C-alpha angles and dihedrals in degrees: 000000000000094000088049090052092048091046092052090047090051090054095046090048092049094050092047091049092047094050095042092100097121109055129185116267096020122135125216134195124198150107147206139223144201133195133183134176116184126181131188140162130246133212092278092052090251114147113243112207126200122176132172131187122190123186120181119180115188147183122203139181127204111235089185137353089286111020123075136179128202159155127246138172119215113208115190134182122179127178133183126185132182117180123223118265142205090255091074099263116143122229112270126207131175132180126185124189122187133181118188126176111198143180121219144183122206132190120200128207117193112235103176128343104301097005121098136186112206139180116217127197117191134182121189145167119211148170126236138190128191128192123186129181124195113174107307092342119102128181132181125196130186124195146155130244132206112193142182126189139183115190138164121231143186121219126190128186111221087184134359089277108023124066145165125227137193120198119203100203104222122163122018134173123188129186107199112194120189100173133259091066091299110138140141128208117211124193116187139171112188131161092165106147089230087068097048117115125219128197150127142252136204125201108228 
């Protein structure tokens, strides 16, 4: 009986030590990115190009062994182009730049040894600008964004201090305000692989 108890205790201690990658009071620095470039053809056989680049550096602090709070800045650049055609269409260009500082809280659940499943809730306020050109016409708009997001994430430790992560997007809400009571609310649930973010983190 004593040997059985010692064996069970050894297994529990081993599991706790193997899962103890996140520790209370630790600080992590990291970031994630996403890049997409999609092309399609319109009715006049012209190629329409849409690209999106997202970078998100972040800093986090572990409140406990499985709960972290942090700060991140989302930097997004979207471009769309459609060339002129023989059907009389003018060339169309669009560029949107968004900067969104955000606060987040993240809860980690150990799956196996160095692998964690987590749920991340993020709240941010950002500034955006959009420039469109259609033929000789050019328009510029600036607006503000208030956003909330809840997303699942996988985190894996390569070593005791360095890890990789994959965020699967999930639920997002955005309040886009252009002024003069002109606003738009967007609710979205998206787990399409093209929207996933991949990155790394380092425990300092």
